[in-house]
Z-matrix of the N, CA and C atoms (Angstrom, degrees):
N
C 1 1.470
C 2 1.525 1 109.27
N 3 1.343 2 117.07 1 135.02
C 4 1.451 3 120.21 2 178.94
C 5 1.513 4 110.21 3 -70.67
N 6 1.350 5 115.39 4 163.79
C 7 1.464 6 120.38 5 -179.27
C 8 1.512 7 110.68 6 -62.20
N 9 1.355 8 116.69 7 -41.63
C 10 1.455 9 119.97 8 -179.10
C 11 1.518 10 110.98 9 -65.23
N 12 1.348 11 117.32 10 -43.57
C 13 1.460 12 120.39 11 179.28
C 14 1.523 13 111.34 12 -65.23
N 15 1.331 14 116.26 13 -33.73
C 16 1.458 15 119.58 14 177.45
C 17 1.518 16 110.66 15 -64.13
N 18 1.341 17 116.58 16 -40.24
C 19 1.460 18 120.21 17 176.83
C 20 1.517 19 110.94 18 -61.41
N 21 1.343 20 116.25 19 -44.44
C 22 1.453 21 119.91 20 -179.29
C 23 1.523 22 111.18 21 -64.84
N 24 1.324 23 115.94 22 -40.16
C 25 1.448 24 119.79 23 178.80
C 26 1.503 25 112.15 24 -61.84
N 27 1.340 26 115.96 25 -39.70
C 28 1.464 27 119.62 26 177.68
C 29 1.515 28 110.64 27 -63.20
N 30 1.337 29 116.38 28 -38.28
C 31 1.460 30 119.97 29 178.44
C 32 1.516 31 111.46 30 -64.27
N 33 1.356 32 117.65 31 -42.35
C 34 1.453 33 120.42 32 179.05
C 35 1.521 34 111.30 33 -64.26
N 36 1.334 35 116.98 34 -40.38
C 37 1.459 36 120.36 35 178.87
C 38 1.515 37 110.71 36 -60.97
N 39 1.344 38 116.29 37 -42.80
C 40 1.463 39 120.39 38 -178.80
C 41 1.512 40 110.77 39 -64.15
N 42 1.374 41 116.55 40 -43.62
C 43 1.455 42 119.37 41 -179.28
C 44 1.521 43 110.87 42 -65.08
N 45 1.333 44 117.32 43 -35.77
C 46 1.459 45 120.29 44 -177.69
C 47 1.515 46 111.40 45 -64.06
N 48 1.340 47 116.86 46 -27.89
C 49 1.454 48 120.52 47 -179.27
C 50 1.527 49 112.00 48 -81.16
N 51 1.316 50 117.81 49 -14.30
C 52 1.454 51 120.90 50 -175.77
C 53 1.511 52 111.95 51 -77.76
N 54 1.305 53 116.06 52 169.09
C 55 1.456 54 121.54 53 -178.38
C 56 1.508 55 112.06 54 -96.16
N 57 1.349 56 117.61 55 -5.39
C 58 1.452 57 121.04 56 -175.59
C 59 1.508 58 112.64 57 86.57
N 60 1.320 59 118.81 58 -4.33
C 61 1.463 60 122.88 59 175.87
C 62 1.517 61 108.58 60 -112.48
N 63 1.346 62 114.55 61 167.04
C 64 1.461 63 119.05 62 -177.49
C 65 1.526 64 110.16 63 -59.13
N 66 1.303 65 117.47 64 125.79
C 67 1.461 66 123.83 65 -179.14
C 68 1.523 67 107.97 66 -93.70
N 69 1.330 68 115.84 67 109.21
C 70 1.459 69 119.54 68 -175.85
C 71 1.517 70 111.97 69 -63.02
N 72 1.325 71 116.93 70 -34.42
C 73 1.456 72 119.97 71 177.83
C 74 1.519 73 110.65 72 -65.48
N 75 1.327 74 116.54 73 -42.24
C 76 1.467 75 120.53 74 178.78
C 77 1.521 76 111.09 75 -64.98
N 78 1.323 77 117.00 76 -38.78
C 79 1.462 78 120.43 77 178.10
C 80 1.524 79 110.35 78 -64.70
N 81 1.326 80 116.14 79 -40.86
C 82 1.463 81 119.98 80 178.75
C 83 1.527 82 110.84 81 -62.70
N 84 1.336 83 117.71 82 -42.34
C 85 1.465 84 120.96 83 178.21
C 86 1.521 85 111.28 84 -63.38
N 87 1.325 86 116.90 85 -36.46
C 88 1.462 87 120.72 86 -175.67
C 89 1.518 88 112.34 87 -65.78
N 90 1.325 89 117.84 88 -31.55
C 91 1.470 90 118.13 89 -177.77
C 92 1.525 91 113.37 90 -110.18
N 93 1.336 92 117.05 91 1.43
C 94 1.467 93 119.39 92 -178.44
C 95 1.530 94 112.80 93 -65.80
N 96 1.329 95 116.24 94 -22.56
C 97 1.462 96 120.57 95 -177.68
C 98 1.526 97 112.01 96 -69.01
N 99 1.336 98 117.29 97 -19.89
C 100 1.464 99 120.83 98 -174.64
C 101 1.523 100 109.75 99 -88.31
N 102 1.307 101 115.40 100 87.76
C 103 1.459 102 123.10 101 -176.56
C 104 1.533 103 109.65 102 -114.88
N 105 1.329 104 117.55 103 166.55
C 106 1.468 105 119.23 104 175.72
C 107 1.523 106 113.24 105 -59.08
N 108 1.325 107 117.45 106 -24.52
C 109 1.466 108 120.43 107 178.44
C 110 1.522 109 112.14 108 -81.13
N 111 1.339 110 117.22 109 -34.53
C 112 1.462 111 119.96 110 -175.75
C 113 1.526 112 113.78 111 -87.18
N 114 1.325 113 117.98 112 -32.30
C 115 1.461 114 120.55 113 -173.46
C 116 1.530 115 114.33 114 -60.87
N 117 1.359 116 120.10 115 -34.07
C 118 1.468 117 118.23 116 176.96
C 119 1.533 118 113.67 117 -61.72
N 120 1.338 119 117.05 118 -20.20
C 121 1.467 120 121.00 119 -179.27
C 122 1.527 121 112.45 120 -102.08
N 123 1.331 122 117.32 121 -3.61
C 124 1.461 123 121.42 122 -173.43
C 125 1.527 124 111.88 123 -61.79
N 126 1.323 125 116.86 124 -47.14
C 127 1.466 126 119.12 125 -176.40
C 128 1.521 127 111.61 126 -62.51
N 129 1.319 128 117.14 127 -39.36
C 130 1.460 129 119.88 128 179.21
C 131 1.520 130 110.18 129 -68.07
N 132 1.343 131 116.63 130 -47.46
C 133 1.459 132 120.56 131 -175.25
C 134 1.521 133 112.15 132 -67.74
N 135 1.330 134 117.15 133 -44.75
C 136 1.460 135 120.61 134 -174.40
C 137 1.519 136 111.62 135 -90.62
N 138 1.336 137 116.22 136 -57.99
C 139 1.460 138 119.50 137 -173.51
C 140 1.530 139 112.68 138 -78.93
N 141 1.328 140 116.33 139 -25.36
C 142 1.457 141 118.60 140 178.85
C 143 1.510 142 114.22 141 -88.59
N 144 1.350 143 117.23 142 -37.47
C 145 1.464 144 120.83 143 -172.79
C 146 1.529 145 113.18 144 -113.17
N 147 1.331 146 117.74 145 -59.44
C 148 1.469 147 120.08 146 -172.55
C 149 1.524 148 112.58 147 -61.44
N 150 1.329 149 117.73 148 -44.78
C 151 1.461 150 119.62 149 -178.84
C 152 1.527 151 111.44 150 -57.48
N 153 1.308 152 116.56 151 -43.17
C 154 1.464 153 119.81 152 -176.01
C 155 1.524 154 112.58 153 -78.97
N 156 1.318 155 116.88 154 -47.12
C 157 1.455 156 119.31 155 -168.45
C 158 1.528 157 114.09 156 -95.79
N 159 1.323 158 118.72 157 -28.74
C 160 1.459 159 120.96 158 179.97
C 161 1.529 160 111.39 159 -101.03
N 162 1.327 161 116.74 160 -56.01
C 163 1.466 162 119.73 161 -175.20
C 164 1.527 163 112.00 162 -81.89
N 165 1.327 164 117.48 163 -13.20
C 166 1.466 165 123.11 164 176.50
C 167 1.532 166 111.85 165 59.43
N 168 1.314 167 115.69 166 36.54
C 169 1.463 168 121.67 167 175.24
C 170 1.523 169 106.85 168 -137.51
N 171 1.326 170 117.54 169 86.71
C 172 1.466 171 120.16 170 -175.43
C 173 1.528 172 112.23 171 -55.70
N 174 1.294 173 115.52 172 146.26
C 175 1.463 174 122.25 173 -175.98
C 176 1.533 175 113.45 174 -53.08
N 177 1.347 176 120.87 175 -36.71
C 178 1.464 177 118.57 176 178.12
C 179 1.528 178 114.06 177 -56.60
N 180 1.336 179 118.40 178 -28.62
C 181 1.466 180 119.83 179 176.52
C 182 1.526 181 110.94 180 -66.01
N 183 1.314 182 116.22 181 -36.94
C 184 1.457 183 120.27 182 178.55
C 185 1.529 184 110.97 183 -72.21
N 186 1.319 185 116.49 184 -38.88
C 187 1.469 186 119.86 185 177.04
C 188 1.526 187 110.06 186 -62.65
N 189 1.326 188 116.67 187 -39.82
C 190 1.465 189 120.58 188 178.58
C 191 1.522 190 111.10 189 -63.53
N 192 1.331 191 117.77 190 -36.27
C 193 1.458 192 121.53 191 175.26
C 194 1.528 193 110.07 192 -57.44
N 195 1.325 194 116.23 193 -42.81
C 196 1.460 195 120.92 194 178.41
C 197 1.521 196 111.06 195 -65.94
N 198 1.300 197 117.31 196 -42.31
C 199 1.463 198 119.60 197 -179.48
C 200 1.519 199 111.98 198 -62.23
N 201 1.327 200 116.79 199 -32.21
C 202 1.471 201 120.58 200 -179.57
C 203 1.523 202 112.21 201 -73.94
N 204 1.328 203 117.55 202 -34.12
C 205 1.463 204 119.37 203 -166.86
C 206 1.525 205 115.75 204 -115.72
N 207 1.307 206 118.72 205 -11.69
C 208 1.455 207 119.99 206 -178.98
C 209 1.525 208 111.80 207 -63.93
N 210 1.325 209 115.51 208 140.69
C 211 1.456 210 121.64 209 170.65
C 212 1.531 211 108.30 210 -113.15
N 213 1.300 212 115.92 211 175.80
C 214 1.469 213 120.01 212 177.61
C 215 1.528 214 111.61 213 -80.44
N 216 1.329 215 116.09 214 -7.28
C 217 1.461 216 122.66 215 -179.98
C 218 1.531 217 106.75 216 -123.52
N 219 1.340 218 115.70 217 87.12
C 220 1.470 219 120.25 218 -164.13
C 221 1.529 220 112.71 219 -122.89
N 222 1.330 221 114.58 220 142.35
C 223 1.461 222 123.58 221 173.42
C 224 1.521 223 108.19 222 -115.46
N 225 1.325 224 117.34 223 123.59
C 226 1.470 225 121.52 224 177.06
C 227 1.528 226 108.23 225 -106.69
N 228 1.325 227 115.77 226 114.86
C 229 1.460 228 121.90 227 -176.11
C 230 1.528 229 109.18 228 -98.29
N 231 1.321 230 115.99 229 104.11
C 232 1.472 231 125.58 230 -173.14
C 233 1.526 232 107.77 231 78.01
N 234 1.322 233 115.90 232 113.01
C 235 1.464 234 120.07 233 -160.78
C 236 1.525 235 115.15 234 -106.39
N 237 1.348 236 118.27 235 -15.09
C 238 1.460 237 118.66 236 -174.92
C 239 1.519 238 110.31 237 58.29
N 240 1.328 239 115.58 238 -123.59
C 241 1.465 240 120.66 239 176.15
C 242 1.527 241 112.32 240 -105.66
N 243 1.339 242 116.92 241 1.57
C 244 1.461 243 120.52 242 -177.86
C 245 1.511 244 113.87 243 81.48
N 246 1.330 245 117.82 244 13.27
C 247 1.462 246 121.33 245 -174.11
C 248 1.527 247 112.55 246 -60.33
N 249 1.334 248 117.54 247 -45.38
C 250 1.467 249 119.34 248 -174.80
C 251 1.517 250 111.13 249 -64.79
N 252 1.321 251 117.73 250 -42.95
C 253 1.460 252 120.59 251 178.35
C 254 1.521 253 111.04 252 -66.00
N 255 1.306 254 116.23 253 -34.36
C 256 1.460 255 121.30 254 -179.93
C 257 1.515 256 111.49 255 -67.97
N 258 1.328 257 116.55 256 -41.42
C 259 1.472 258 121.07 257 -174.61
C 260 1.516 259 114.06 258 -87.69
N 261 1.317 260 117.20 259 -11.90
C 262 1.466 261 119.09 260 -174.34
C 263 1.517 262 113.13 261 -69.69
N 264 1.320 263 117.72 262 -20.15
C 265 1.457 264 120.35 263 177.76
C 266 1.511 265 113.54 264 73.81
N 267 1.319 266 116.94 265 29.04
C 268 1.461 267 121.23 266 179.37
C 269 1.524 268 110.32 267 -111.26
N 270 1.321 269 115.69 268 153.30
C 271 1.464 270 121.28 269 173.33
C 272 1.519 271 108.50 270 -104.72
N 273 1.322 272 115.73 271 158.18
C 274 1.461 273 120.41 272 -176.76
C 275 1.520 274 110.76 273 -129.86
N 276 1.326 275 114.76 274 138.02
C 277 1.455 276 119.88 275 168.12
C 278 1.527 277 109.65 276 -82.84
N 279 1.318 278 115.86 277 -29.18
C 280 1.468 279 122.41 278 -179.31
C 281 1.520 280 108.35 279 -150.75
N 282 1.321 281 116.04 280 126.89
C 283 1.467 282 121.47 281 179.76
C 284 1.518 283 108.24 282 -136.07
N 285 1.331 284 115.99 283 122.08
C 286 1.463 285 121.71 284 177.78
C 287 1.523 286 108.50 285 -119.46
N 288 1.315 287 116.18 286 132.19
C 289 1.456 288 123.35 287 -179.58
C 290 1.522 289 109.18 288 -109.89
N 291 1.337 290 116.30 289 126.86
C 292 1.463 291 122.19 290 176.29
C 293 1.522 292 109.24 291 -112.77
N 294 1.308 293 116.92 292 138.67
C 295 1.458 294 120.68 293 172.57
C 296 1.516 295 108.67 294 -166.65
N 297 1.311 296 116.06 295 153.30
C 298 1.458 297 120.79 296 175.41
C 299 1.523 298 111.27 297 -83.82
N 300 1.347 299 115.20 298 -18.63
C 301 1.462 300 120.87 299 -173.91
C 302 1.531 301 109.97 300 -103.20
N 303 1.316 302 116.62 301 118.33
C 304 1.465 303 120.10 302 -177.68
C 305 1.524 304 111.99 303 -67.02
N 306 1.338 305 118.30 304 -29.33
C 307 1.463 306 120.49 305 177.99
C 308 1.523 307 110.99 306 -63.42
N 309 1.338 308 116.05 307 -41.78
C 310 1.461 309 119.74 308 177.62
C 311 1.527 310 111.18 309 -65.70
N 312 1.316 311 116.24 310 -42.32
C 313 1.460 312 119.60 311 179.12
C 314 1.520 313 111.53 312 -60.63
N 315 1.323 314 116.48 313 -44.57
C 316 1.464 315 119.95 314 -178.88
C 317 1.526 316 111.24 315 -66.69
N 318 1.335 317 116.51 316 -40.77
C 319 1.468 318 120.35 317 179.72
C 320 1.515 319 110.90 318 -64.37
N 321 1.341 320 116.36 319 -49.74
C 322 1.464 321 120.36 320 -178.25
C 323 1.521 322 111.46 321 -66.29
N 324 1.326 323 117.20 322 -40.78
C 325 1.468 324 119.94 323 -179.83
C 326 1.518 325 111.06 324 -63.36
N 327 1.337 326 117.26 325 -37.96
C 328 1.454 327 120.22 326 176.93
C 329 1.517 328 111.85 327 -65.71
N 330 1.319 329 115.90 328 -41.29
C 331 1.471 330 120.82 329 -179.59
C 332 1.524 331 111.36 330 -67.05
N 333 1.324 332 116.24 331 -35.03
C 334 1.463 333 121.97 332 -175.38
C 335 1.529 334 111.85 333 -103.86
N 336 1.314 335 116.76 334 21.66
C 337 1.455 336 121.57 335 -175.10
C 338 1.508 337 113.92 336 -55.55
N 339 1.328 338 117.75 337 -28.26
C 340 1.463 339 120.76 338 -178.92
C 341 1.526 340 112.38 339 -64.21
N 342 1.356 341 116.77 340 -16.77
C 343 1.464 342 120.98 341 179.08
C 344 1.527 343 112.44 342 -100.45
N 345 1.326 344 117.58 343 1.28
C 346 1.469 345 122.57 344 -178.97
C 347 1.529 346 111.95 345 48.98
N 348 1.329 347 117.65 346 57.08
C 349 1.462 348 119.48 347 -176.31
C 350 1.528 349 112.17 348 -69.53
N 351 1.325 350 115.00 349 150.39
C 352 1.463 351 121.80 350 170.50
C 353 1.526 352 107.87 351 -93.61
N 354 1.321 353 117.85 352 134.66
C 355 1.462 354 122.13 353 -177.88
C 356 1.522 355 109.92 354 -109.52
N 357 1.324 356 115.76 355 136.03
C 358 1.460 357 122.23 356 175.71
C 359 1.522 358 108.70 357 -130.08
N 360 1.315 359 117.33 358 126.63
C 361 1.459 360 120.77 359 175.07
C 362 1.521 361 108.33 360 -89.83
N 363 1.342 362 117.14 361 121.90
C 364 1.460 363 120.13 362 -176.92
C 365 1.513 364 110.64 363 -155.51
N 366 1.306 365 115.56 364 152.60
C 367 1.460 366 124.08 365 171.72
C 368 1.523 367 106.82 366 -93.74
N 369 1.319 368 117.69 367 117.08
C 370 1.459 369 121.19 368 -174.77
C 371 1.519 370 113.24 369 -64.91
N 372 1.330 371 117.54 370 -19.86
C 373 1.459 372 120.32 371 178.18
C 374 1.521 373 112.63 372 -91.48
N 375 1.316 374 117.06 373 -1.81
C 376 1.461 375 120.65 374 179.05
C 377 1.522 376 110.04 375 -77.14
N 378 1.335 377 117.28 376 139.63
C 379 1.469 378 119.69 377 178.82
C 380 1.524 379 113.44 378 -76.35
N 381 1.321 380 118.38 379 -2.06
C 382 1.466 381 119.73 380 179.51
C 383 1.524 382 110.29 381 -61.00
N 384 1.330 383 119.00 382 130.44
C 385 1.466 384 120.50 383 179.60
C 386 1.519 385 111.32 384 -65.06
N 387 1.327 386 115.78 385 143.29
C 388 1.464 387 120.32 386 179.79
C 389 1.520 388 111.85 387 -75.25
N 390 1.334 389 116.90 388 -27.67
C 391 1.466 390 121.86 389 176.69
C 392 1.528 391 111.03 390 55.11
N 393 1.341 392 114.90 391 53.87
C 394 1.456 393 121.49 392 179.46
C 395 1.528 394 109.63 393 -123.85
N 396 1.317 395 116.24 394 144.68
C 397 1.465 396 119.77 395 173.21
C 398 1.517 397 109.38 396 -60.08
N 399 1.322 398 118.57 397 148.06
C 400 1.463 399 120.92 398 -173.66
C 401 1.526 400 113.54 399 -61.51
N 402 1.325 401 113.62 400 150.94
C 403 1.459 402 122.80 401 179.20
C 404 1.523 403 109.72 402 -113.23
N 405 1.333 404 115.41 403 158.20
C 406 1.454 405 120.94 404 177.98
C 407 1.526 406 112.51 405 -93.97
N 408 1.325 407 117.19 406 -13.94
C 409 1.465 408 120.96 407 174.01
C 410 1.519 409 108.63 408 -150.59
N 411 1.338 410 114.65 409 147.21
C 412 1.461 411 121.98 410 179.19
C 413 1.522 412 108.22 411 -134.44
N 414 1.331 413 116.59 412 125.89
C 415 1.457 414 121.61 413 178.05
C 416 1.519 415 111.06 414 -99.44
N 417 1.334 416 116.11 415 135.12
C 418 1.467 417 122.21 416 -179.72
C 419 1.532 418 107.65 417 -139.45
N 420 1.321 419 115.57 418 73.05
C 421 1.460 420 120.85 419 -171.27
C 422 1.519 421 112.05 420 -109.00
N 423 1.329 422 114.46 421 131.26
C 424 1.471 423 122.95 422 179.17
C 425 1.528 424 111.27 423 55.52
N 426 1.332 425 114.55 424 42.73
C 427 1.456 426 122.06 425 179.26
C 428 1.532 427 111.09 426 -112.73
N 429 1.334 428 116.39 427 -50.47
C 430 1.463 429 120.47 428 -171.62
C 431 1.523 430 112.48 429 -59.60
N 432 1.324 431 117.96 430 -36.78
C 433 1.470 432 118.16 431 -178.17
C 434 1.526 433 112.21 432 -70.66
N 435 1.320 434 117.44 433 -12.47
C 436 1.473 435 120.86 434 177.08
C 437 1.522 436 112.23 435 -90.60
N 438 1.332 437 117.67 436 -26.62
C 439 1.457 438 120.89 437 -173.69
C 440 1.521 439 111.09 438 -72.25
N 441 1.333 440 117.89 439 146.29
C 442 1.467 441 120.71 440 179.11
C 443 1.517 442 111.96 441 -75.95
N 444 1.340 443 115.26 442 156.94
C 445 1.457 444 121.10 443 174.94
C 446 1.511 445 113.64 444 100.34
N 447 1.328 446 114.62 445 179.20
C 448 1.458 447 121.25 446 173.54
C 449 1.524 448 108.94 447 -74.99
N 450 1.334 449 116.45 448 168.48
C 451 1.460 450 120.02 449 -178.99
C 452 1.528 451 111.35 450 -58.11
N 453 1.322 452 117.44 451 -37.31
C 454 1.463 453 119.90 452 179.51
C 455 1.522 454 111.54 453 -61.50
N 456 1.331 455 117.15 454 -31.06
C 457 1.463 456 121.28 455 177.94
C 458 1.524 457 111.58 456 -80.42
N 459 1.325 458 116.16 457 -38.10
C 460 1.463 459 120.31 458 178.90
C 461 1.526 460 111.76 459 -62.13
N 462 1.343 461 115.48 460 -38.03
C 463 1.457 462 119.83 461 -174.91
C 464 1.522 463 112.98 462 -71.82
N 465 1.325 464 117.83 463 -2.93
C 466 1.460 465 120.55 464 168.44
C 467 1.533 466 109.52 465 -58.09
N 468 1.335 467 116.53 466 -30.31
C 469 1.463 468 120.07 467 175.95
C 470 1.527 469 110.83 468 -58.45
N 471 1.321 470 117.05 469 -38.88
C 472 1.462 471 121.00 470 177.83
C 473 1.523 472 110.34 471 -65.69
N 474 1.334 473 116.24 472 -40.66
C 475 1.467 474 119.27 473 177.91
C 476 1.521 475 111.46 474 -59.69
N 477 1.328 476 116.27 475 -35.03
C 478 1.465 477 119.64 476 179.81
C 479 1.526 478 112.28 477 -76.08
N 480 1.332 479 117.06 478 -21.30
C 481 1.458 480 121.08 479 178.69
C 482 1.531 481 112.57 480 -87.69
N 483 1.308 482 117.12 481 -27.37
C 484 1.464 483 120.41 482 -173.02
C 485 1.529 484 114.21 483 -58.15
N 486 1.339 485 120.28 484 -37.53
C 487 1.468 486 118.47 485 177.69
C 488 1.529 487 113.56 486 -63.01
N 489 1.327 488 116.70 487 -15.96
C 490 1.468 489 120.56 488 178.59
C 491 1.522 490 112.10 489 -95.20
N 492 1.340 491 117.01 490 9.66
C 493 1.458 492 121.21 491 179.46
C 494 1.525 493 109.49 492 -102.89
N 495 1.328 494 116.27 493 129.56
C 496 1.461 495 121.21 494 175.62
C 497 1.527 496 109.89 495 -71.72
N 498 1.328 497 116.45 496 164.77
C 499 1.466 498 120.34 497 174.03
C 500 1.523 499 109.13 498 -57.89
N 501 1.316 500 116.25 499 129.15
C 502 1.463 501 120.77 500 179.87
C 503 1.507 502 114.10 501 82.97
N 504 1.335 503 118.45 502 2.35
C 505 1.468 504 121.12 503 179.44
C 506 1.522 505 110.65 504 -69.36
N 507 1.328 506 115.61 505 157.84
C 508 1.459 507 122.41 506 179.45
C 509 1.515 508 110.63 507 -116.69
N 510 1.325 509 115.52 508 129.49
C 511 1.456 510 123.02 509 168.62
C 512 1.520 511 107.09 510 -97.04
N 513 1.324 512 117.66 511 130.85
C 514 1.464 513 119.22 512 -179.59
C 515 1.520 514 109.69 513 -145.53
N 516 1.325 515 114.76 514 161.25
C 517 1.453 516 118.62 515 178.58
C 518 1.508 517 111.98 516 167.28
N 519 1.327 518 115.54 517 -159.48
C 520 1.457 519 121.08 518 -176.82
C 521 1.513 520 108.96 519 -152.96
N 522 1.325 521 115.21 520 153.11
C 523 1.461 522 120.70 521 176.09
C 524 1.519 523 109.41 522 -147.21
N 525 1.314 524 116.14 523 148.90
C 526 1.459 525 122.41 524 179.51
C 527 1.520 526 108.60 525 -88.75
N 528 1.320 527 115.95 526 125.63
C 529 1.458 528 121.64 527 -178.23
C 530 1.525 529 110.75 528 -83.82
N 531 1.339 530 115.66 529 155.28
C 532 1.452 531 119.87 530 179.34
C 533 1.514 532 113.71 531 -125.25
N 534 1.327 533 117.19 532 -2.32
C 535 1.470 534 121.22 533 -174.75
C 536 1.525 535 109.75 534 -133.82
N 537 1.334 536 115.89 535 147.11
C 538 1.471 537 122.67 536 -178.09
C 539 1.523 538 110.40 537 56.75
N 540 1.315 539 115.53 538 45.82
C 541 1.453 540 123.12 539 179.89
C 542 1.517 541 108.91 540 -128.17
N 543 1.315 542 116.00 541 170.02
C 544 1.464 543 121.43 542 176.90
C 545 1.528 544 108.79 543 -124.80
N 546 1.319 545 117.05 544 78.10
C 547 1.471 546 119.50 545 -177.25
C 548 1.516 547 111.79 546 -72.24
N 549 1.329 548 115.85 547 143.96
C 550 1.465 549 119.75 548 172.04
C 551 1.527 550 108.60 549 -81.45
N 552 1.316 551 116.23 550 -178.06
C 553 1.472 552 119.84 551 -175.59
C 554 1.533 553 112.70 552 -60.02
N 555 1.343 554 119.70 553 -46.58
C 556 1.464 555 118.63 554 177.56
C 557 1.522 556 112.92 555 -60.78
N 558 1.340 557 116.68 556 -39.25
C 559 1.465 558 119.69 557 -179.92
C 560 1.522 559 111.27 558 -66.40
N 561 1.328 560 117.19 559 -42.14
C 562 1.466 561 119.62 560 178.03
C 563 1.516 562 111.21 561 -60.75
N 564 1.332 563 116.43 562 -41.79
C 565 1.470 564 120.16 563 -179.61
C 566 1.523 565 110.63 564 -64.50
N 567 1.331 566 116.73 565 -43.31
C 568 1.458 567 119.53 566 -179.28
C 569 1.522 568 111.76 567 -68.64
N 570 1.338 569 116.97 568 -42.22
C 571 1.460 570 119.84 569 178.49
C 572 1.524 571 110.66 570 -60.12
N 573 1.318 572 116.12 571 -42.57
C 574 1.451 573 120.20 572 -179.91
C 575 1.527 574 110.84 573 -63.80
N 576 1.336 575 116.05 574 -48.06
C 577 1.463 576 120.32 575 -176.68
C 578 1.529 577 111.61 576 -67.47
N 579 1.320 578 117.29 577 -45.79
C 580 1.457 579 120.49 578 -176.48
C 581 1.526 580 111.91 579 -67.66
N 582 1.336 581 117.07 580 -39.87
C 583 1.464 582 118.97 581 178.54
C 584 1.522 583 111.63 582 -70.55
N 585 1.315 584 117.10 583 -34.29
C 586 1.461 585 119.56 584 177.69
C 587 1.524 586 110.39 585 -64.33
N 588 1.326 587 116.75 586 -38.93
C 589 1.468 588 121.04 587 -178.52
C 590 1.525 589 112.69 588 -82.65
N 591 1.334 590 116.94 589 -13.01
C 592 1.456 591 119.88 590 -178.21
C 593 1.507 592 114.09 591 86.80
N 594 1.339 593 117.60 592 6.19
C 595 1.461 594 120.48 593 175.67
C 596 1.528 595 109.48 594 -67.94
N 597 1.340 596 116.69 595 -41.81
C 598 1.458 597 123.33 596 171.70
C 599 1.530 598 108.22 597 -107.85
N 600 1.327 599 115.41 598 154.22
C 601 1.465 600 122.58 599 170.64
C 602 1.527 601 107.34 600 -140.19
N 603 1.342 602 116.01 601 61.19
C 604 1.466 603 118.72 602 -167.06
C 605 1.525 604 115.17 603 -126.77
N 606 1.312 605 119.03 604 15.07
C 607 1.464 606 119.56 605 -174.47
C 608 1.525 607 113.09 606 -68.64
N 609 1.332 608 117.60 607 -16.88
C 610 1.462 609 120.90 608 176.93
C 611 1.527 610 111.99 609 -106.65
N 612 1.320 611 117.97 610 6.65
C 613 1.470 612 121.45 611 -177.61
C 614 1.520 613 110.18 612 -83.15
N 615 1.323 614 117.25 613 122.43
C 616 1.462 615 120.34 614 176.01
C 617 1.525 616 110.18 615 -131.09
N 618 1.319 617 114.30 616 168.22
C 619 1.457 618 120.86 617 -174.89
C 620 1.525 619 111.45 618 -63.91
N 621 1.338 620 116.47 619 -39.36
C 622 1.458 621 120.00 620 -177.50
C 623 1.514 622 112.72 621 -62.54
N 624 1.332 623 117.08 622 -42.41
C 625 1.461 624 120.44 623 -179.52
C 626 1.523 625 110.77 624 -67.00
N 627 1.331 626 116.53 625 -37.93
C 628 1.464 627 119.84 626 177.21
C 629 1.522 628 110.35 627 -64.16
N 630 1.328 629 116.55 628 -46.75
C 631 1.460 630 120.15 629 -179.44
C 632 1.534 631 110.99 630 -62.18
N 633 1.315 632 116.67 631 -46.95
C 634 1.461 633 120.51 632 -179.51
C 635 1.527 634 111.05 633 -59.43
N 636 1.333 635 116.12 634 -43.46
C 637 1.460 636 119.54 635 -178.89
C 638 1.509 637 112.91 636 -65.24
N 639 1.337 638 116.63 637 -41.89
C 640 1.464 639 119.38 638 -179.87
C 641 1.529 640 111.54 639 -71.68
N 642 1.336 641 117.39 640 -40.03
C 643 1.465 642 119.87 641 -178.86
C 644 1.525 643 112.34 642 -68.30
N 645 1.333 644 117.19 643 -22.77
C 646 1.462 645 119.36 644 176.54
C 647 1.524 646 111.62 645 -77.80
N 648 1.340 647 116.92 646 -12.13
C 649 1.458 648 121.43 647 -175.94
C 650 1.522 649 113.48 648 -112.32
N 651 1.332 650 117.67 649 -22.52
C 652 1.461 651 121.30 650 -172.87
C 653 1.523 652 110.73 651 -131.83
N 654 1.328 653 115.18 652 152.45
C 655 1.463 654 120.62 653 -178.94
C 656 1.517 655 111.82 654 -77.40
N 657 1.338 656 116.93 655 -32.26
C 658 1.459 657 120.51 656 -176.16
C 659 1.520 658 109.40 657 -129.57
N 660 1.317 659 116.93 658 120.62
C 661 1.463 660 122.35 659 -177.57
C 662 1.524 661 109.39 660 -131.26
N 663 1.313 662 116.07 661 133.70
C 664 1.466 663 121.76 662 173.34
C 665 1.530 664 108.11 663 -126.58
N 666 1.333 665 116.08 664 131.01
C 667 1.460 666 121.61 665 178.70
C 668 1.519 667 108.62 666 -135.20
N 669 1.316 668 116.23 667 133.13
C 670 1.463 669 122.00 668 175.40
C 671 1.530 670 107.73 669 -131.03
N 672 1.316 671 115.99 670 135.95
C 673 1.457 672 120.01 671 178.80
C 674 1.514 673 109.98 672 -102.12
N 675 1.327 674 116.10 673 128.11
C 676 1.458 675 122.71 674 174.98
C 677 1.520 676 107.25 675 -123.12
N 678 1.324 677 116.39 676 109.05
C 679 1.446 678 119.51 677 -174.53
C 680 1.515 679 109.90 678 63.28
N 681 1.320 680 116.84 679 -124.06
C 682 1.468 681 121.47 680 179.39
C 683 1.524 682 112.49 681 -95.95
N 684 1.316 683 117.42 682 5.95
C 685 1.468 684 121.79 683 -174.14
C 686 1.518 685 111.43 684 -107.87
N 687 1.332 686 115.35 685 131.78
C 688 1.458 687 121.38 686 172.81
C 689 1.518 688 108.39 687 -98.55
N 690 1.338 689 116.37 688 121.42
C 691 1.456 690 122.92 689 174.74
C 692 1.526 691 107.34 690 -100.83
N 693 1.333 692 117.06 691 129.60
C 694 1.472 693 119.31 692 -173.49
C 695 1.519 694 111.59 693 -136.04
N 696 1.327 695 114.17 694 156.00
C 697 1.467 696 121.21 695 168.80
C 698 1.516 697 106.78 696 -143.85
N 699 1.319 698 116.12 697 146.67
C 700 1.459 699 121.29 698 -176.98
C 701 1.513 700 108.86 699 -148.18
N 702 1.331 701 115.18 700 138.45
C 703 1.472 702 119.67 701 -179.95
C 704 1.515 703 109.68 702 -149.28
């Protein structure tokens, strides 16, 4: 069996053991890596190195995605360190940050303090209503590849965000694919390590499933693949 097929097989085995519902343990593993000790190195490791050399989608492409779609009334669902919002060069009348990890919320809120963001701690797969006034743009970047389950299960997060979208609002973001791709050696090593640890859950994620899921929910969908990363917008 090839290395790539072995990775895919491991992903299928993991999914077969699941219940088809959000696995709280898997969600906890996916965000446990974001600690006060690790976050100061996140931008260098991910946005400086992995995006360019492993995922083959340099960070400026992701920043440009934000510049195209950001509104002044924005909801960021899972915030990382807030780098994209910081670099996009946009101002906000209203900015709300959602994340399950308080370390990420505190880091991003500090970085984006000039916009006085509101922070909400939430599990994106939870059916609890967000109870937020509608937004004109919603960012969902580098989230889906971390969530457990098949793409159809991950996109439940989008269903939970849609009630917070105003008429004509745009949902946009990016996710790292794990299937029907051609990873180089660094990417294969990272995919193997991250999926083994539960940081990623993306070995069955492919472009077709993402497109099908978004097109079933939105009238207008655009997806472009750069390296192993799918950049998308939907309205």
